[in-house]
C-alpha positions as CSV (number, residue, x, y, z in Angstrom):
1,M,-31.6,33.8,45.0
2,N,-33.8,32.5,42.2
3,A,-32.7,34.8,39.4
4,L,-35.1,34.8,36.4
5,R,-32.2,35.7,34.1
6,I,-28.4,36.0,34.4
7,D,-26.8,38.4,31.9
8,A,-23.3,38.5,33.3
9,V,-21.1,36.0,35.1
10,T,-17.8,36.7,37.0
11,F,-15.4,34.1,38.0
12,D,-12.7,33.8,40.7
13,L,-9.4,32.9,39.2
14,D,-7.3,30.5,41.4
15,G,-9.2,27.3,42.1
16,T,-12.2,28.2,39.9
17,L,-10.9,28.9,36.4
18,V,-7.4,27.8,36.8
19,D,-5.4,25.3,38.9
20,T,-2.4,27.3,40.1
21,A,-1.4,25.2,43.2
22,S,1.8,23.8,41.7
23,E,3.3,27.2,40.8
24,I,2.3,28.6,44.2
25,A,3.9,25.7,45.9
26,E,7.0,26.2,43.8
27,A,7.3,29.8,44.9
28,V,6.8,28.8,48.6
29,N,9.4,26.1,48.5
30,R,11.9,28.3,46.7
31,T,11.4,30.8,49.5
32,L,11.9,28.1,52.2
33,F,15.1,27.0,50.5
34,D,16.5,30.5,50.6
35,F,16.0,30.4,54.4
36,G,17.6,27.0,54.8
37,L,14.3,25.1,55.3
38,A,13.1,21.9,53.7
39,P,10.4,22.0,51.1
40,R,6.8,21.2,52.2
41,P,4.5,18.8,50.3
42,L,2.3,20.1,47.6
43,A,-0.8,18.7,49.4
44,E,0.0,20.7,52.5
45,I,0.5,24.0,50.6
46,T,-2.6,23.4,48.6
47,H,-4.6,22.9,51.8
48,L,-3.5,26.4,52.9
49,I,-4.5,28.2,49.6
50,G,-7.7,30.3,49.8
51,H,-7.0,33.5,51.5
52,G,-4.1,35.0,49.5
53,L,-0.4,34.3,49.1
54,H,0.8,36.3,52.1
55,P,-1.7,34.7,54.5
56,L,-0.7,31.3,53.2
57,M,3.0,31.9,54.0
58,T,2.2,33.5,57.3
59,R,0.2,30.4,58.4
60,L,3.0,28.1,57.1
61,L,5.6,30.1,59.1
62,Q,3.4,29.7,62.2
63,R,3.2,26.0,61.6
64,L,7.0,25.7,61.1
65,Q,7.7,27.6,64.3
66,A,5.3,25.4,66.2
67,E,7.1,22.4,64.9
68,R,10.6,23.9,65.6
69,P,10.5,26.4,68.4
70,V,14.2,27.2,67.6
71,L,12.9,29.1,64.6
72,I,10.8,31.5,66.7
73,G,12.1,35.0,66.2
74,R,14.2,34.0,63.2
75,L,11.5,33.6,60.6
76,L,9.8,37.0,60.4
77,S,7.1,37.8,57.9
78,D,8.8,41.1,57.1
79,D,11.9,39.2,55.9
80,V,10.2,36.2,54.2
81,L,7.3,37.8,52.3
82,P,9.4,40.0,50.0
83,V,11.4,36.9,49.0
84,L,8.2,35.0,48.4
85,D,6.9,37.9,46.2
86,R,10.1,37.7,44.1
87,H,9.8,33.9,43.6
88,Y,6.1,34.1,42.8
89,A,6.8,36.7,40.1
90,A,9.1,34.2,38.5
91,T,6.8,31.1,38.8
92,V,3.3,32.7,38.1
93,G,1.8,31.4,34.8
94,T,4.5,28.8,34.3
95,Q,2.5,25.8,35.6
96,A,-1.1,27.0,35.7
97,Q,-3.7,25.0,33.9
98,P,-7.3,25.8,33.2
99,Y,-9.6,23.2,34.7
100,P,-11.2,20.8,32.2
101,G,-14.0,22.3,30.2
102,V,-13.4,25.9,31.2
103,A,-12.7,27.3,27.8
104,D,-15.7,25.5,26.2
105,A,-18.0,26.8,29.0
106,L,-16.8,30.4,28.5
107,D,-17.3,30.1,24.8
108,A,-20.8,28.7,25.2
109,L,-21.7,31.6,27.5
110,L,-20.3,34.2,25.1
111,A,-22.2,32.6,22.2
112,D,-25.4,33.2,24.2
113,G,-24.6,36.8,24.7
114,V,-23.5,36.6,28.4
115,R,-20.9,39.1,29.5
116,L,-17.9,37.6,31.4
117,G,-15.3,38.8,33.8
118,C,-12.8,37.6,36.3
119,V,-12.7,39.0,39.9
120,T,-9.7,37.9,41.9
121,N,-7.8,39.2,44.9
122,K,-4.5,38.3,43.1
123,E,-2.4,41.2,42.1
124,G,-3.3,42.4,38.6
125,R,0.0,41.7,36.8
126,H,0.0,38.2,38.1
127,A,-3.7,37.6,37.3
128,R,-3.2,38.8,33.7
129,R,-0.2,36.6,33.3
130,V,-2.1,33.5,34.4
131,L,-5.1,34.3,32.2
132,E,-2.8,34.9,29.2
133,A,-0.8,31.7,29.8
134,C,-3.9,29.7,30.0
135,G,-5.5,31.2,26.8
136,L,-8.5,32.7,28.8
137,A,-7.7,36.4,28.6
138,G,-9.5,37.0,25.3
139,R,-12.7,35.4,26.6
140,L,-13.1,37.7,29.6
141,E,-13.9,41.4,28.9
142,L,-13.3,42.5,32.5
143,L,-10.6,41.8,35.1
144,I,-10.9,43.1,38.5
145,A,-7.8,42.2,40.5
146,G,-6.7,42.8,44.1
147,D,-5.1,46.1,43.3
148,T,-7.8,47.4,40.9
149,L,-10.1,49.0,43.5
150,P,-9.7,50.5,47.0
151,D,-11.3,47.3,48.5
152,K,-11.0,43.6,47.8
153,K,-13.4,40.7,47.9
154,P,-15.5,40.2,50.0
155,H,-16.3,43.9,50.1
156,A,-19.7,44.6,48.4
157,S,-18.3,47.3,46.2
158,V,-16.1,44.9,44.3
159,L,-18.9,42.9,42.6
160,Q,-21.1,45.9,42.4
161,H,-18.4,47.6,40.4
162,A,-18.1,44.5,38.2
163,A,-21.8,44.5,37.6
164,Q,-21.7,48.2,36.6
165,R,-18.8,47.6,34.3
166,L,-20.5,44.7,32.6
167,G,-23.7,46.7,32.1
168,V,-26.0,44.7,34.4
169,T,-27.8,45.2,37.7
170,A,-26.4,43.1,40.6
171,D,-29.4,40.7,40.5
172,R,-28.6,39.8,36.9
173,L,-25.0,38.9,37.9
174,A,-23.7,35.6,39.1
175,H,-20.3,35.2,40.7
176,V,-18.7,31.7,40.7
177,G,-15.9,30.9,43.1
178,D,-14.3,28.2,45.2
179,S,-14.1,29.9,48.6
180,R,-16.0,31.5,51.4
181,T,-14.6,34.8,50.3
182,D,-16.4,34.4,46.9
183,I,-19.7,33.5,48.5
184,E,-19.6,36.4,50.9
185,S,-18.6,38.7,48.0
186,A,-21.6,37.8,46.0
187,C,-24.1,37.9,48.9
188,N,-22.7,41.3,50.0
189,A,-23.2,42.7,46.5
190,G,-26.7,41.2,45.9
191,A,-25.4,38.9,43.1
192,A,-26.1,35.1,42.8
193,A,-23.5,33.3,44.9
194,W,-22.4,30.1,43.1
195,A,-19.6,27.7,43.8
196,V,-17.5,24.9,42.4
197,P,-16.3,22.2,44.8
198,Y,-12.8,21.5,43.5
199,G,-10.8,24.6,44.3
200,Y,-8.9,26.0,47.3
201,N,-11.0,27.0,50.3
202,G,-8.3,26.8,53.0
203,G,-9.3,23.2,53.7
204,E,-12.9,24.0,54.4
205,P,-15.6,22.2,52.4
206,I,-17.3,24.8,50.2
207,E,-20.7,23.7,51.5
208,A,-19.9,25.3,54.9
209,A,-19.9,28.7,53.1
210,Q,-23.6,28.1,52.1
211,P,-23.4,29.1,48.4
212,Q,-26.8,29.3,46.7
213,R,-25.8,26.7,44.2
214,I,-22.9,24.3,43.8
215,F,-22.0,23.2,40.3
216,A,-19.7,20.2,39.5
217,G,-17.9,22.4,36.9
218,L,-18.2,25.4,34.6
219,A,-20.0,23.3,32.0
220,E,-22.9,23.0,34.4
221,V,-22.7,26.7,35.2
222,A,-22.9,27.5,31.5
223,A,-25.8,25.1,30.9
224,H,-27.8,26.6,33.8
225,V,-27.3,30.2,32.8
226,I,-28.2,29.4,29.2
227,D,-31.3,27.6,30.3
228,L,-32.4,30.5,32.5
229,R,-31.9,32.9,29.6
230,T,-33.7,30.6,27.2
231,R,-36.7,30.3,29.5
232,S,-36.7,34.0,30.1
233,R,-36.8,34.7,26.3
234,S,-39.6,32.3,25.8
235,T,-41.9,34.1,28.2
236,R,-41.5,37.5,26.6
């Protein structure tokens, strides 16, 4: 998509705006401890991030049972996931850090009149806590979380709803994320599908998801959007 002008930008949360891997790993390892299991390395858990907290733990349980067949039938998702939810509620927002330059990029976009939102599949109470802890909540006028709408990303309705709430048509909206889910969400909704390469995509290179553009960071996103808008204004 070669948009002539972008008037609103939405961002994924985990792995795009904020690095949350350490607090996710903390919740996972606290859960493993409760079931008498050794902690797993941060790098391993980070590699599994990208499809949600429950899918992450489910994949890790499958890996543990493959390594130790004696655990088969003893580690059931129905038992483990509620414990994980309890630990994550305690750790969320405690170690999260915005990626370098995020706040300045958001401020630059706001100064140019761009409307901003966050669209995440994370539960709303957790997403709000992360944004507030990282000082980003006040810069984003819209938060659509995993429990806001009947559907989640990558369903087309999610970013279509975001565009409507932000007062733009989908072709004037860009969505920036770090995962295949984000790229599919934008494409399904008719928005610009942009990506950053540093987040959590379940171990898959973001290039494999075929985003329309990959930016090194949000500073580049802001510069590109402002340039598009400046050129659009100059042709009026």
